C-alpha positions as CSV (number, residue, x, y, z in Angstrom):
1,M,-35.2,-118.9,70.4
2,S,-32.3,-120.1,68.3
3,H,-34.2,-123.3,67.4
4,L,-36.6,-121.3,65.2
5,K,-35.7,-121.4,61.5
6,E,-35.4,-118.2,59.6
7,G,-38.8,-117.1,58.2
8,Y,-40.6,-119.5,60.6
9,S,-44.0,-118.3,61.7
10,P,-45.5,-119.7,65.0
11,R,-48.6,-121.7,64.6
12,I,-51.8,-122.0,66.7
13,F,-51.4,-124.0,69.9
14,E,-47.7,-123.3,70.0
15,N,-46.1,-121.1,72.7
16,A,-45.9,-117.5,71.8
17,P,-42.3,-116.5,71.6
18,D,-41.5,-114.2,74.6
19,F,-39.8,-110.9,74.2
20,E,-38.7,-107.7,75.8
21,A,-39.1,-104.6,73.6
22,K,-38.9,-100.9,73.4
23,S,-42.3,-99.3,72.8
24,T,-44.1,-96.0,72.8
25,Q,-45.0,-96.7,76.4
26,G,-41.5,-97.7,77.5
27,P,-40.0,-101.2,77.8
28,I,-42.6,-104.0,77.7
29,H,-42.3,-107.8,78.3
30,L,-44.9,-110.0,76.7
31,S,-45.1,-112.5,79.6
32,D,-46.0,-109.7,82.0
33,Y,-49.5,-109.6,80.4
34,A,-49.9,-113.4,80.9
35,A,-49.0,-112.8,84.5
36,K,-51.9,-110.5,84.8
37,G,-54.3,-113.0,83.2
38,K,-54.7,-111.0,80.0
39,Y,-55.1,-112.1,76.5
40,V,-52.9,-110.3,73.9
41,L,-53.5,-109.1,70.4
42,L,-50.1,-108.6,68.8
43,F,-50.6,-107.0,65.5
44,S,-47.9,-105.9,63.0
45,Y,-48.1,-103.4,60.2
46,S,-45.8,-102.3,57.4
47,T,-44.7,-98.8,58.2
48,D,-45.6,-95.5,59.9
49,F,-47.2,-92.7,58.0
50,T,-49.0,-94.9,55.5
51,P,-52.8,-94.6,54.7
52,V,-54.1,-98.1,55.4
53,C,-52.0,-98.5,58.6
54,S,-53.2,-95.0,59.8
55,T,-56.8,-96.1,59.5
56,E,-56.1,-99.3,61.4
57,L,-54.3,-97.5,64.3
58,I,-57.2,-95.0,64.5
59,A,-59.7,-97.9,64.6
60,F,-57.8,-99.8,67.2
61,A,-57.6,-96.6,69.4
62,R,-61.3,-96.1,69.1
63,A,-62.0,-99.8,70.1
64,W,-59.3,-99.8,72.9
65,Q,-61.8,-99.8,75.7
66,R,-63.8,-102.7,74.2
67,F,-60.6,-104.8,74.1
68,E,-59.8,-103.7,77.7
69,D,-63.2,-104.8,78.8
70,L,-62.5,-108.2,77.4
71,G,-59.1,-108.4,79.2
72,V,-57.2,-108.1,75.9
73,Q,-54.0,-106.1,75.7
74,L,-53.3,-104.5,72.3
75,I,-49.7,-104.3,71.1
76,G,-48.7,-102.9,67.8
77,L,-45.4,-103.5,66.0
78,S,-43.4,-102.3,63.0
79,M,-39.8,-102.0,62.1
80,D,-39.8,-98.2,62.3
81,S,-37.8,-96.3,65.0
82,I,-39.3,-95.2,68.2
83,Y,-39.0,-91.6,67.1
84,S,-41.0,-92.3,63.9
85,H,-43.6,-94.0,66.0
86,I,-43.9,-91.0,68.4
87,A,-44.2,-88.5,65.5
88,W,-46.8,-90.6,63.7
89,L,-48.9,-91.4,66.8
90,R,-48.9,-87.7,67.8
91,D,-50.1,-86.8,64.4
92,L,-52.8,-89.4,64.4
93,E,-54.0,-88.3,67.9
94,K,-54.2,-84.7,66.7
95,S,-55.8,-85.3,63.3
96,A,-58.3,-88.0,64.4
97,E,-58.9,-86.5,67.9
98,I,-58.1,-89.8,69.6
99,E,-55.7,-91.1,72.3
100,I,-53.6,-94.1,71.5
101,K,-53.4,-96.0,74.8
102,F,-51.7,-99.1,73.7
103,P,-47.9,-99.6,73.1
104,V,-46.4,-99.8,69.7
105,I,-43.1,-101.6,69.5
106,A,-40.1,-100.2,67.6
107,D,-38.6,-103.4,66.1
108,S,-35.9,-101.7,64.1
109,D,-33.5,-104.6,64.7
110,Q,-36.2,-107.1,63.5
111,K,-35.7,-109.4,66.4
112,I,-39.3,-109.8,67.2
113,S,-40.3,-109.8,63.6
114,S,-37.9,-112.8,63.1
115,L,-39.5,-114.6,66.1
116,Y,-43.0,-114.2,64.6
117,G,-42.2,-114.7,60.9
118,L,-43.0,-111.1,60.1
119,A,-39.9,-110.4,58.1
120,H,-40.5,-111.6,54.5
121,P,-37.6,-110.6,52.2
122,E,-39.8,-111.4,49.2
123,A,-42.2,-108.6,50.3
124,S,-39.8,-106.1,51.9
125,N,-36.5,-106.0,53.7
126,T,-37.5,-103.0,55.8
127,S,-41.2,-103.5,56.8
128,A,-43.2,-106.2,58.6
129,V,-46.1,-108.1,57.0
130,H,-49.6,-107.4,58.2
131,A,-50.4,-110.1,60.8
132,A,-52.3,-110.5,64.0
133,F,-51.7,-113.1,66.7
134,A,-54.3,-113.9,69.4
135,I,-52.4,-115.0,72.5
136,D,-54.1,-116.5,75.6
137,P,-53.2,-116.1,79.3
138,N,-51.4,-119.5,79.1
139,H,-49.1,-117.9,76.5
140,L,-50.4,-120.1,73.7
141,I,-51.1,-118.7,70.2
142,R,-54.8,-119.3,69.5
143,A,-55.4,-117.6,66.2
144,V,-53.2,-116.2,63.4
145,L,-54.4,-113.9,60.7
146,H,-52.4,-112.4,57.8
147,Y,-53.5,-109.6,55.5
148,P,-52.1,-108.0,52.3
149,P,-50.9,-104.4,53.0
150,Q,-53.8,-103.0,50.8
151,L,-56.5,-104.6,53.0
152,G,-57.3,-102.8,56.3
153,R,-58.3,-105.1,59.1
154,N,-61.8,-105.6,60.4
155,I,-61.7,-104.6,64.1
156,E,-65.1,-106.1,64.8
157,E,-63.9,-109.5,63.7
158,L,-60.8,-109.3,65.9
159,I,-63.0,-108.4,68.8
160,R,-65.2,-111.4,67.9
161,V,-62.2,-113.7,67.9
162,F,-61.5,-112.9,71.6
163,Q,-65.2,-113.1,72.5
164,A,-65.3,-116.6,70.9
165,L,-62.0,-117.7,72.5
166,Q,-63.3,-116.8,75.9
167,A,-66.5,-118.7,75.4
168,V,-64.5,-121.7,74.2
169,D,-62.1,-121.5,77.2
170,A,-64.7,-120.9,79.9
171,K,-67.5,-123.2,78.7
172,H,-65.7,-125.9,76.8
173,V,-67.9,-125.4,73.7
174,S,-67.3,-124.4,70.0
175,V,-68.9,-121.5,68.2
176,P,-70.6,-121.7,64.8
177,A,-70.0,-119.5,61.7
178,D,-70.8,-115.8,62.2
179,W,-71.3,-116.4,66.0
180,T,-71.6,-113.4,68.2
181,P,-72.1,-113.3,72.1
182,G,-75.6,-114.2,73.1
183,Q,-76.1,-116.7,70.3
184,D,-76.2,-120.5,70.6
185,V,-72.9,-122.4,70.8
186,I,-72.0,-125.9,69.7
187,V,-71.5,-128.8,72.1
188,A,-69.2,-131.7,71.4
189,A,-70.4,-134.5,69.1
190,P,-71.0,-137.9,70.5
191,S,-68.1,-140.3,70.4
192,T,-69.9,-143.7,70.5
193,L,-72.8,-145.2,68.5
194,A,-74.9,-145.4,71.7
195,S,-74.4,-141.8,72.5
196,A,-75.0,-140.8,68.9
197,A,-78.3,-142.7,68.9
198,K,-79.3,-141.0,72.2
199,R,-78.4,-137.6,70.7
200,A,-80.4,-138.2,67.5
201,G,-83.4,-139.1,69.7
202,G,-83.4,-135.7,71.3
203,G,-80.5,-135.7,73.6
204,D,-80.5,-134.0,77.0
205,D,-82.6,-131.2,78.1
206,G,-81.4,-127.8,76.9
207,L,-79.9,-129.1,73.7
208,R,-81.1,-128.1,70.3
209,V,-80.3,-131.1,68.1
210,E,-80.0,-130.4,64.4
211,T,-78.4,-133.8,63.7
212,W,-76.5,-136.2,65.9
213,Y,-73.2,-134.5,65.2
214,L,-74.4,-130.9,65.2
215,T,-76.1,-129.8,68.4
216,K,-76.3,-126.4,70.0
217,K,-77.2,-124.9,73.3
218,E,-78.0,-121.5,74.7
219,L,-75.2,-119.5,76.2
220,E,-76.4,-116.3,77.9
221,L,-74.3,-113.2,77.9
222,S,-74.4,-113.2,81.7
223,E,-72.7,-116.6,81.8
224,L,-69.8,-115.3,79.7
225,E,-69.4,-112.2,81.8
226,A,-69.4,-114.3,85.0
227,S,-66.7,-116.6,83.7
228,K,-64.4,-113.9,82.3
229,P,-60.8,-114.4,83.5
230,K,-60.0,-112.3,86.6
231,L,-57.1,-109.9,85.9
232,I,-54.3,-109.9,88.4
233,E,-52.6,-106.6,89.2
234,V,-48.9,-107.3,89.6
235,S,-45.8,-105.1,89.1
236,S,-43.5,-105.7,86.2
237,I,-41.5,-108.9,86.4
238,I,-39.0,-108.0,83.7
239,D,-36.1,-107.7,86.1
240,S,-37.3,-110.3,88.7
241,A,-35.4,-113.4,89.3
242,S,-38.6,-115.2,90.0
243,P,-42.3,-114.4,89.3
244,P,-44.4,-112.9,92.0
245,K,-46.7,-115.0,94.2
246,E,-49.8,-113.8,92.3
247,F,-48.4,-115.2,89.0
248,E,-47.7,-118.6,90.7
249,N,-51.3,-118.7,91.9
250,Y,-52.6,-117.8,88.5
251,Q,-50.7,-120.5,86.8
252,M,-51.9,-123.1,89.3
253,E,-55.5,-122.0,88.9
254,T,-55.5,-121.8,85.1
255,A,-52.9,-124.4,84.0
256,G,-55.8,-123.8,83.2
257,F,-57.8,-123.3,80.2
258,P,-58.5,-126.7,78.5
259,L,-58.2,-126.4,74.8
260,N,-61.1,-127.7,72.6
261,V,-58.8,-129.0,69.9
262,S,-61.2,-131.9,69.2
263,L,-64.3,-129.9,68.6
């Protein structure tokens, strides 16, 4: 990744920088999760044993199964050592009576922080900024959120981000403000005068036309569930010279998700 400038932060629709890392669950490789067809939420925080970060780790742990049900892999990251992580997570598990089932990366050499623009010398030389990257199974960054260290993240909103992305990817629609699963979604606006006139006149069956450029339709929860990406169980490919057959098939089937950048 030598082409990345110092302090550069990846933007949406760019490829997520790949990495191998030491974590509280052993070595992990970001692209392994794409090979399984999973989305990834990579979130960074400032440092272990701090109040706001402690509440976030507890909240992520309590919501872990909900992310899993969506096919989303949680990955935490800070610049603390692996031993600091272990001590802190053990303390949180005991005090909050939870189990932290997702890996937390020890980025003490700041290599991953540099790839993702998480090292801001103006803020701190020894801690990562608070950021969250939503990464899809095609290894594209789909959403980026940054927070000041005093502001704890809203876990419900992060879950909603992935629910919305999966609706966008599976059904080629957009979602309105404050959308939650089960509510109406937005269909693409007409691209010609003739189609705009037709839409303004009522459009097709099943559409709820508010105006020619804003039209919604119903999207049932069952439709979203049926179109959820199928996860592929494959062994780690960190040390493989070539990806397993399952990964090749997945890439062919999903080269996949069309992006609604025009909606």
